[in-house]
C-alpha positions, 0 to 999 in steps of 0.5 A: 227612929223605929224599924219593923223587921223580921225576928231573929235568934238574937232577939230571943231574950227581949222577946221572952221579956215581952212575952211575960208582959201579956198573956198571949199564946202567939208569943210563947213564954218558954225559950224552946217554943219561942226558938221554934217559932222564930225559926219557922218565921225565918224560913217563911220570910226566906220563902222556904216554906211551900205549904201555907199551913206552916207559914208564919211571920213574926215581926219585931219593932226595934228602937234603932238608937238603942237596939231595944226590941219594944214590940212584936206582931205576927201573921199566919198564912193558914190557921186550919185545915182538914184534921186541924180545925179552928175552934170557936163558939158561935153566938146566937140570939134566941127569942122566946115569947109566951102568949099566955103571959104576954111577955118574952125574953131574948137569950144569947147562946153559944155552941162549939163550932169548927172550921177547916177552910183555912183563913189567914190570921193576924195576931200577936201584937204586943207593945212594951208599956213604956212605948204605948201612946208614943208620938210616933204611933208605934202600935199602929205601925206594928199593926199596919206593917202586917197589911202592907206585907200582905199586899206585897205577897198576896199569894201567900195569904188567903182571901179571908183574914181573921183577927182574934182579940183577947177577952178580959182576964182576971189580974192573975191571968185567969178567964172567968168564962173558962172557970165557970164553963170550960172547966166543968167539962175539961179539968184543966186550968185556962192556961193549961187548956189553952197551952195544950190546944196549941198541940192538939184540939181533939180533947176539946171536940171530945170532952166539950158538949156540941149542943147550944148552951144558954149563957143565962145559965152562967153567972153574970161575971162569966156571961158578960165576957162573951164577945168582949175584949179586955180594957187594954185590947180596946185600942186594937179593936178600934184600929181593926174596925177602922180597917174594915174588920167586923165581928162575925158572932164568933168568940174564943172558947177559952176567954170569950174574946171576939174574932173579927174578919175582913176580906183581904183585898178590901182592907184599905192598906192592902188595896192601896199599897203600891210597889215602886222602884227606888230611884235614889235619895230624896233631895234636900228639903224633901216633899213633906209626904210621909208613909210606911215604906218596906223592902227585902234586902240583905238585912231581911224584911224591914219597914219604917215610917218615912218621908218620901217622894214619888215621881213618874212611878219611882220613889225617892227616900231619905238617905237614912231611910235607905240605910236602915232598909238596906235598900239599893237604887232600883230595888222594889219598895212597898209604899203605904200612904195615909191622909191627915185622918190616918186612913190609907189612901192610894198613890195617885194614878199619875204618880203610880204610872209605871210602877212595878207589878205586884210580885210574890216576893220582893227578893 
């Protein structure tokens, strides 16, 4: 059985190992930065962070039987504010036509743009290679639990949710787009520039041109990366598209990966997640229905895929699920239901009647 829970300091060695499986600045590869990130997450889960700009949540996927952490994902309540912009390339299509020649061309341009309006962002989804393609669909569990968490704590998140997808990198973790474009203006490697950007964005705004740049001026191997994802990221792209996320012609200025966007309350899992009271153990034989359930308890935040039964607005779960969640009769449980196609669906009105109102915190 697998459980999603909040990251803790004891996970550090395993998180470091995961961070080295993929190039992602959402999961730092040095111990000091990772410890600071997990501590920020701990305080956020505990409700101790009052300002959205400092609130981030790090989830880990644990194999309950072995105690091994095999995956992680994250949510950021606010990624930009005045003085701390979110930077991206705005892409456009420019049509040029010559009457004398009777022909024309369409060009793609990119322009460095900033946003200080503070959307929320999901990110940092990493799953150990040996667990990809698992029968229990662990990648979707790591992704979906974030939206269930958002549904249970809507006031912690903005109405606009972004998802950054990593562009294609070379085998040695370089970005051809950065090598052919960014490095012409900022004499740092892709890794150095992206790392420094975590601390300051002033150098990009100061050194990078603010005008439109025609991508046709770039070599084909760099030009074709604009708005594209790496092969390993395609499943995550398709999953987000099924949840209503769509490209907004915004791409990352370092690797060219696209930013997708969805409105919080239109995401099916957010819209359909119910907040129910636990009535006790599920009777032997069960109901056959399965979904994602989560709870805050003395063990912290925890979520699992589990069988369940809903009657008169209350929820029953298998004893093993209740044990893993650390839940007690009467406590608040988040429930996300899915149909045979894997699409999030609402708890029916008859079953949801009497369910507890949404709250800012399930503690």
